[in-house]
N, C-alpha and C positions, 0 to 999 in steps of 0.2 A: 579562533582556538578551539572553541567548545563545538562550533557547527563542523569543523573538521574533524574531531573527535567522534562527533554523532554520526558522520558520515561513515568513517572509518568502521564504527560498530555496527552500522547498518549494513555494510558490505558482506563482514564477519558473519551476520547472522543469517544473510542471503545463502553463504557458501554452507553452513551448518546445515541450512533446511534443505537445500539442494542434496547434500549427502546423504540426509536421512530418508529421502525420499528415494533415491536411487537405491539404498539399502532397502528398504520397505517392497518397492516393485520386484528386488530380486528374493527376497523372502517370499512374496506371492507365486512367485513363478515354480519356485522351489516346491512349495506345498501343491500346487496344481495336480500332481498326478494322484497327489494323497485325497486330495478333495474329490476327485472323479472316481477314484475307486469307492471312497466313503458313501457317495452320490448311489452309485452303483448297488452298494450291500444293503443299502438300507430299504426297508421296505416302502413299497410304493402305498400312494394314498390309498384309503381305505375305499372310497369311490371308484377308483380305475381297478382295485381289486374285486370288487363287486360286480363290477361291468364284465369282467371276464368270467367271474365263476358262474354269473347268470346263463351263459352260452351251454343248453343242455349237449350232453353228449351221444350220438347218434348210435346207442346201444344195440337197437332193434330197429330194424327198416324196411318199410313195406314198398317194393319196386313195381309199381303197374306199368311193366314197360309196354301192355298194348292196350288200348281200347277194344279192339276187335272182340267181336263174342257171336258164337253160334247158337246162343239162347237170346231170350226176350225177357228176362224177369223185370216184373212190372216196377218194382221198388229199386231197381239196380242205380246205384249211387256213382258209377264209374264208368257213363256211357260212351257209346261209338262215336264219338264228336271229331276224330280223327283217326285214319290209317296209318298214322307215321309210328315207324319203329326206328330207334339208333341202330345204326352198326356195331357188329357184334363186339369189334376192336373198340367203340368207342363206350360202348356198357361196360367193357372190363375196365377201361381206364378209371371210370367213374366208380365203378365198384371198390377198384383198389385205392382210389382216395378216401372212401370211406371207412374203408378197414383201417387206414393210417390214422383216421380222427377218432378211432375207437369203436366201429361197429363189431358186434360179435354175432350177429342173426340176422340173416336176410331172408326175405320173405318175399317170392315171385307171385305175382298176381296179373289181374287184366282188369277187365276182358277177360278172355279166355287164355292162358297162357300158351295151353299146347296147339293153338291153331298157328303160329308162328313158324314157317318150315317144319309142319307136322311134328312141332316138339324137339325137333335138333336145338332151335335157339334157347329153350329153356335149360335144354340138357346141356349144352356146351358152357351155360352160364352156372349151373349147378355143379358141374365139375371143376369149372375155373375157380369157384369159391372156395369149395372144400379142398381140392387139391394145391392148387396156389396158393391161394391168400389163406389157406388152413382157418377158416371159421367154424367156431365151434358148433354152429347151428346153421342148416340150408333148408328152406322148406318152400313149397309150393301151394297156393291154393287154386283148386281148379274145378269144374263142374264134373269132371271124369268122362266126358263124352267122346274124348280123342285120345286118351291115353293108351297104348297099346301096350301088350306084354313085353314086346322088342324093347321097348324104351327102359323098363325095368332092367332086361339083362344087359343094357348099356350103362345105365346112367344110375340105376337103384342103388349102388353101394355109395355115392356121393350123398344122395338124400336123407336127411332126417325126419323131416315129418312132411307127410303128403296130407294136406285138408282137402276133403271132399265137400261142396256145397249141397245139403240134403235138406230142404225146409218141410218135408211132408212124406209120410211113408203110404199116403194115397195118392197115387198116379192120377186121379181126376182134380185134385187140388194142386199138382204138381203142374198140369195143364193149363188151370186156371191163374196160377202165378206165373207162366211163361218159362218155366224150367224143363222146355223139353224141345226135341228136334225129330222129326220125322216119327220112325215108330218104336223107337228103342224106349225100353222101361229104364227110368232114371233109378227105381229101387233097386232092381234087379243088376244093373251095371255097378250100383255101390257095392253089393255085397262080392262082384267078381272083384274090384278094386281091393275089396278088404282082405281078400284070399290073396292076392299078388303082393300086398304088403307084408303077409305073413311070409311069403316065399322068399321075399328079396330083402328082409330084415329093415324095413321103412316103417316109423312109427305112424299110424293111422289116427286121423282126426276127423272131427265133424265139425261143420260150421253150419248152424242154422238161423235164419231171421224169421224172428214171428211179428206175423202179421193178421190182418183180420181175418185172412181165409184159414188159417192153421191155429190160432191162438186157443182154441177148445180141444185142440186133438191132445190125445195122450200117446206120448211117445216111449214110455218107459220100457216096455217090453221090446221094441225094437233096438233101442240104443244100447241097452244092456247086452244083447245078444251079438251085436257087433263089437262090443267092448273098445272103443276107441280110448286112446290116450287123454284126450279131451273133447268135451263136446262145449264148443264154442256157442252161446245163445245170444243173438244181437236182437234188441229191440228195432223195429223199422226206423229208420231215419231221413228225413228229408234234407236234401241237399239242393239249394237255390242253383238254377242253371244247368242241373244233372238230371233229378226227379222231379222237379219243382219249379214252377215260374215259368213263363212266357218263354224262354229260349231253352227250355228243357225238352230233351228226347223222350222222357217220361214222364207219366202224372201218377207219382206214389201217393197221393193225397188218399185215395181210396183203400190202401193197404195199413193206413196208419192205426194204431191202438195207442190206448193210454197207457198211463205208468202203471195204474190197476190193474190193468189186463194184463201187462207184462208180469206183474208181480204175482198173479193169480196163476199163469202158466209156470212160472218158478215155483213157487210153492208146490203145485202139482208133481213137480218132477224133483222135489228135493232131496228124494232117495237115490238118486243118479249119484254116485262119488265122482264121477268126471265132468261133473256140470260147471261150466265157468260162465257166468251171465255178464251180461253187459249191456246196460241202460244207455240212452242217448248221451246222458251226463258225462257217463266214464268214456264214451266211445270217442265223441267229438273231438276233442283236443289232447288225446292220451296216444295217439298214433303218428307216426312218423312216416310220411306220407310222398313219395316219390313219382312224378308222372313221365309219361313216355319222354319228354325231354330232360329228364333227372332233375326238376325242380320241384321243391318242398311245396306242399300245398295247405294252406293257413285256411282250417274250417271254423274259425272261432266267430265269425259273422254270418255262418249258415250257408256260407257259399265256398268254392275251393278258389281262394287267391293264390296264385304262384309266385313264387320267389325267382330269382334271377337262376339259372341252371350252375350245379356245382361245378359243370366242366367248364364254367366262363369264370365263375367268382371265387371257387373253390368252396368246401363244405363251410367253413367257419364263417363266412359271410352270408350263404344262403341261409343256414340255419338260424340266423338271426331273425327270420321272417317266415319261419314254420309256423308260429303259434302253438308248438309244443309244449305240452305242459308235463314236464318229467315227473314230478311229483305225484300227480294223476297215473301216469303210467307205472310207477313200482306200487302205486296204492292199489290198483286193480288187478296186480299180480302179474304185470307184463314181462316181468322176469322171473323165469321158471326153469326146471328141469329140461333145457330144449335142445340137448345132445342126445343121440340114439346111443352113443355109446355110454352115458351115465344112465338111462334108463332102466336097465336091467330086465327089458321086457321077455317074457315069455314068447316068442314070435309065432 
């Protein structure tokens, strides 16, 4: 009798437990959408956020689309190791990807940018970036030897800044450095380009690499007469595999100066209002450099170590390996008034 009663109680208990289990399961399913919604709305773990936040924005990019050059500057740190140049449409595709990732300024460099298709290649890229991508700033760094007035007539309206490399106002020094081809006078050509920039409303800039052959020179008078919007003054930099080391095409060791020498040159020119100095420390990690394959070049270890091409893996993946120090970029004044529409210059 007691055993029968016990068995019946156990049977009822099992039925109640089964019913409760079923109700609990139904309740979990009904709450599942709410749980998913909450998980999506909750902030991600801090470590995951920090990983995303650490990725730099490619605000300003230097695209060295060619390594070919008609000069043989002894300290050059982007030498002619290859003649490769991307097809125009592929270059445009990469530039559009960079714009989508946050690029505001593009600087075309080399090598010598005006060698490719006699300047037509860089002209079409300049027009594309200003007209199609509507970038605030489009600039070129050139030695100036291959620029023709017709180029300004066709593409000048799309160019914000033209930077001409000039390391000395003494032609004998330019010859020692290797900044000359044939009989063309580099300094005379510089003044001609300055006038064309005035005529076609292009902001004029000068880049100078301070080295053992020009470190004692006084350039105050000449720079003030040319009146560039910026005079970028670099300390000669060694990059293994480019201008230093066994596999390098240049031997720049004889051009290197000390930090103290560089500081003395800067002190001599402190009265030039457009002076923008860049020591080796500032320069090495504060530039986003794309090579001819659209790979970011990491210079943190003293040589250029390429990422994968943005054309293959995208900007976000490639920029992880760029070595770019965004804080140093901002600290050295990398972001400035770089659109000629905002400069309000007296051309």
